N, C-alpha and C positions, 0 to 999 in steps of 0.2 A: 569664564567665557573664553572660547578659543578664538584665535586670530583668523581672519578671513584672507590674510595676505601673508607672504613670507618675506623675510629680509635677507639681502645678500650684499656683499661688497664687490665693487668692480674698480679696476685701475684704468685711468684714462690719461692720455697725454695732456699736459697743461693747457695747450691750445684748445683742445676739445672741451675741457672743463670751463675755460674762459668763455667759449661760445655758448655753452649751456647756461652759464650764469648771466650772460647778456640777454639771452632770450627769456630766461626766467624772470628777470627784473622787468624787462619791457612788457611781458605778457602777464605779469603778476601771478605766476604759477610756481608750483614747487618742482624741484628736480625730479621727484618721483612721477609727477604728472607728465612731464616732458618725456621721460624715458618710457613710461607706459605707452604714450601715444606713438613714439617712434617704433616700439616693438609691435604695436597693433598694425601700424602701416606696413610692416614687414610680414604680417600675418604669422608671427611667431606663436601666438596663443592657439591658432587653429591646429597646430601639430601636437598639442598637449591633450592627454586624456582627462576626462572630467572625473 
């Protein structure tokens, strides 16, 4: 079975990662969920071909 997602690494400043972790714990979400939502809000996916 093939993946429906891709995995990549990203470097973040410690302060940004700490903020992501605070939100993640407070909202009981994963890092991936938070990053996907942030990208959707920037409409990054709308520029990708299907």
